N, C-alpha and C positions, 0 to 999 in steps of 0.2 A: 681538367683533372688535376690537383692539386692537393697532395696529402705527404705524410713521411716518409720513409724508407731507408732498412736499414742499409748500412756502409757496402754490406758484401754483395746485396740487391743491385746497387747503383753500378758497385765495381762490375756486374757481369752484363749489366745495360752498355756503359761506357766500353766495353770489350765487344759488344756485338752490333750496338747501334751507332753507324758512322757518325748520325747527325744527334751527337749526344756532349755535352757538356757539362764541365762542376763549375758554377759561378759560387766564389767566395763573397760573401757582400759584407765581411769587414772593413773596417777603414782599412784602406791599405799599408799602414806603418804597423797594425796588427798583423797582419799574414806576412809581410817581412819578416818581424820579431819573432814569432810563434811558429810559423811556416807553414806549408798550404801541398795540396796530396798532387803528387808527380805523375804526372799523364806522358810522360817521356816514352815510355812503351807504347802506348797507344797510339802515337804521333799527336799529341793533343797535346794541350794548356790549360792552367787554371787562370781562368776569367776573374778579374777583380770591378766588380759594379757593388761600391757598397754602397747598405743602407741606410749609414750614418756616418756622417762626414767629420774627419779630423781637424780640429782637435774640438769644435765642441760636442760632438757625439749628436748633432740634434740629426733627425728625419731627412735623408736625402729626400728634398724637395720633385727631383728629375727621375727619381730612382727608377720608375715606372718607363720614362720614356728613353732612358739609356738602354736598360733590356729589352725593349720590342724595339730599341735600333740593330741590336744586336743579333737578337733571337728573333724573327720576323715570319717565320715557317711554323705552320700549328703542329706540324709532323716533331719537330726538333723535340727532345726532352732535355732537358735543363734539370744539373744536381745542386738547390744551394745548402751551402755550407758555410756554416760560420766557428768560432769555438767551441761553444757548449750543444748548440740544436735551437738556442733562445732566438737570438736575431734572425735566424734562417726562416722560424718561423711564422716572424711577424713579414719577413719578405714572405711572405709565402701569402698569406692575407692579405701582403699589399697587390698581388700579382691575380689574386681569381676575378678579378676582371679582365682579367686577359684570356684567353683561348688557347691557350699553352700549354701543356705540357709538365707541368713543375712537382717537383717535389724536393721537398725540408731532408737533409741527410741527419739521421736519429742521431743525436748526443753530439752532433757537429765536428769539429776536425780535433780536437783535443778529449773530449768523450767529458767524463766525472771520474773522479781518483776513489780509491779507497784505501784508508789506512790499515798497514800489516804491519804492527810491533813501529820500528822506528822508519819504516821504507813506505812508502806512497806508491800506489802502481794508478795505470788508466783501467780501466774495468767494462768500456764501451766506447763508441767515437771510430773515426780514422783510424786514428793512429793505434788503438787498443787492439783494432782488427788484422793487424800486420801487414795494411795497406801501402802500398809505399807513398814517400812524402818528401818534399826537401824543406830543408832547416838552412836558411840560409847565414 
C-alpha cells in the first residue's frame, strides 16, 4: 500500500501505532537547515534516509536497501517527508517494489506558500498544520 496522506492523518497514526515512523528523504544538510518533524512527545525520532545524495543531488542508489535495513516489518507504517512532497513521491514510487506500508506526506514539511500583501504564509504541509517540529 503506497500513496499520499494528509499530515494530520499521519500524525494520528503516529500517535496510535507504535511501529510507525517518519522518514525524512531529503539530504541531511537540508533537513538540518530547514527543520524536521519533532516526534519527541511520541518517544520517536525522525529518521533520515536520503533519496538524493548531497552535494550532487543524484538519486541515492542504495535508498531501497537502506530503507529495507531499517524498516523490515511489513506491519510497520512509514511516512516519507521532504520539503514540499515532490521528493517523497519519487521515493514512494521507488518503494512500490517493497511490500511495506508507505505514505508520502502530502505537501511535505514546508508545503506551499501564498503571498498575502507583503507577507508570505504557509498554506499546507506539516508546519502549516501546526504539527510539532524542530528547527535547528
